[in-house]
C-alpha positions as CSV (number, residue, x, y, z in Angstrom):
1,M,70.1,-2.1,108.1
2,S,69.4,1.0,110.1
3,V,71.8,3.9,110.6
4,E,72.3,2.6,114.2
5,D,73.1,-0.9,113.0
6,S,75.4,0.4,110.3
7,T,77.3,2.6,112.7
8,A,77.6,-0.1,115.3
9,A,79.0,-2.5,112.7
10,R,81.6,0.2,111.6
11,D,82.5,1.0,115.2
12,D,83.1,-2.7,115.9
13,Q,85.7,-2.8,113.1
14,E,87.2,0.7,113.4
15,G,87.3,1.5,117.1
16,P,86.1,4.8,118.6
17,H,84.4,7.4,116.4
18,P,87.0,10.0,115.2
19,T,85.2,12.9,116.9
20,Q,86.3,11.4,120.2
21,A,89.8,12.5,119.4
22,L,88.9,16.1,118.8
23,D,90.2,18.4,121.5
24,D,87.7,21.2,122.6
25,T,90.6,23.5,123.3
26,V,92.0,23.1,119.8
27,H,88.8,22.6,117.8
28,Q,87.3,26.0,118.5
29,R,87.5,28.1,115.2
30,V,89.7,30.9,116.5
31,R,92.0,28.7,118.5
32,L,92.4,26.3,115.6
33,G,93.2,29.3,113.4
34,V,95.8,30.6,115.9
35,L,97.5,27.2,116.0
36,T,97.6,26.7,112.3
37,I,98.9,30.2,111.5
38,A,101.5,30.0,114.3
39,S,102.6,26.6,112.9
40,E,103.5,28.3,109.6
41,A,106.0,30.8,111.1
42,D,108.6,31.0,113.9
43,R,106.3,33.6,115.6
44,V,103.3,35.6,114.6
45,E,102.2,39.1,115.7
46,F,98.9,39.7,117.5
47,G,97.7,42.3,114.9
48,F,98.3,39.8,112.1
49,L,96.3,37.1,113.9
50,K,93.5,39.6,114.6
51,K,93.2,40.5,110.9
52,Q,93.5,37.0,109.6
53,L,90.9,35.6,112.0
54,A,88.6,38.6,111.8
55,V,88.2,39.0,115.6
56,T,88.4,41.8,118.1
57,D,91.3,42.5,120.4
58,G,89.4,41.2,123.4
59,N,88.2,38.1,121.7
60,L,91.6,37.2,120.4
61,S,93.2,37.9,123.8
62,R,90.8,35.5,125.5
63,H,91.5,32.7,123.1
64,L,95.3,33.3,123.4
65,K,94.9,33.1,127.2
66,V,93.2,29.7,126.9
67,L,95.9,28.4,124.6
68,E,98.7,29.8,126.7
69,E,97.2,28.2,129.9
70,A,97.0,24.9,128.1
71,G,100.7,25.2,127.2
72,M,100.0,25.3,123.5
73,I,101.5,28.8,122.8
74,S,103.9,31.2,124.4
75,T,103.6,35.0,124.1
76,E,106.3,37.5,124.1
77,K,105.7,41.3,124.6
78,G,108.1,43.9,123.2
79,Y,108.3,46.8,120.9
80,A,108.6,47.4,117.2
81,G,110.1,50.9,117.2
82,R,107.9,52.7,119.7
83,R,104.8,50.6,119.3
84,P,104.1,47.8,121.7
85,R,103.7,44.3,120.1
86,T,102.8,40.9,121.2
87,W,104.2,37.9,119.4
88,I,102.8,34.3,119.6
89,T,104.9,31.2,119.2
90,L,103.6,27.6,118.9
91,T,105.1,25.3,121.6
92,R,106.0,21.7,121.2
93,E,102.7,20.8,123.0
94,G,100.8,23.0,120.7
95,A,102.3,21.4,117.6
96,Q,101.5,18.0,119.0
97,A,97.9,19.1,119.8
98,L,97.5,20.5,116.3
99,D,98.8,17.3,114.7
100,T,96.4,15.2,116.8
101,E,93.5,17.4,115.8
102,L,94.4,17.2,112.1
103,R,94.7,13.4,112.3
104,A,91.3,13.2,113.9
105,L,89.8,15.5,111.2
106,R,91.4,13.4,108.5
107,A,90.0,10.2,110.0
108,L,86.6,11.8,110.1
109,V,86.7,12.9,106.5
110,L,88.0,9.4,105.4
111,R,85.1,7.8,107.4
112,L,82.6,10.0,105.6
113,E,84.1,9.5,102.2
114,S,84.4,5.7,102.5
115,P,81.8,3.5,100.8
116,R,78.9,2.7,103.1
117,P,77.6,-0.8,103.5
118,V,74.7,-1.7,101.3
119,S,71.6,-2.1,103.4
120,G,68.8,-4.4,102.8
121,P,65.1,-3.5,102.6
122,R,63.9,-1.1,105.3
123,D,61.4,-2.3,107.9
124,G,58.6,0.1,108.2
């Protein structure tokens, strides 16, 4: 059985491939990092995210803008003493998007870890 035949047989039984459920907005490394870190706290400070994700101010700002425009996070600007700060909070939509992404990744891992059908002799 070829890889194509094996995959087609699995798809007939299991539905769409798990990668179809991945969201490009969420799946990008920095944005996925922002969402996961923000899910662990009530709110997270910009500088903490920058350090944890090893990105520049500009790079993080751009990713935050994408997530905010998608309704996945909200930002709050203020001060800690005299220093300006930006805090990021995960929205309900962001939590749902993260949950959907994690379910798709789990399905993909399960698919790859499940026993594969035994194939017959190869044509060739």
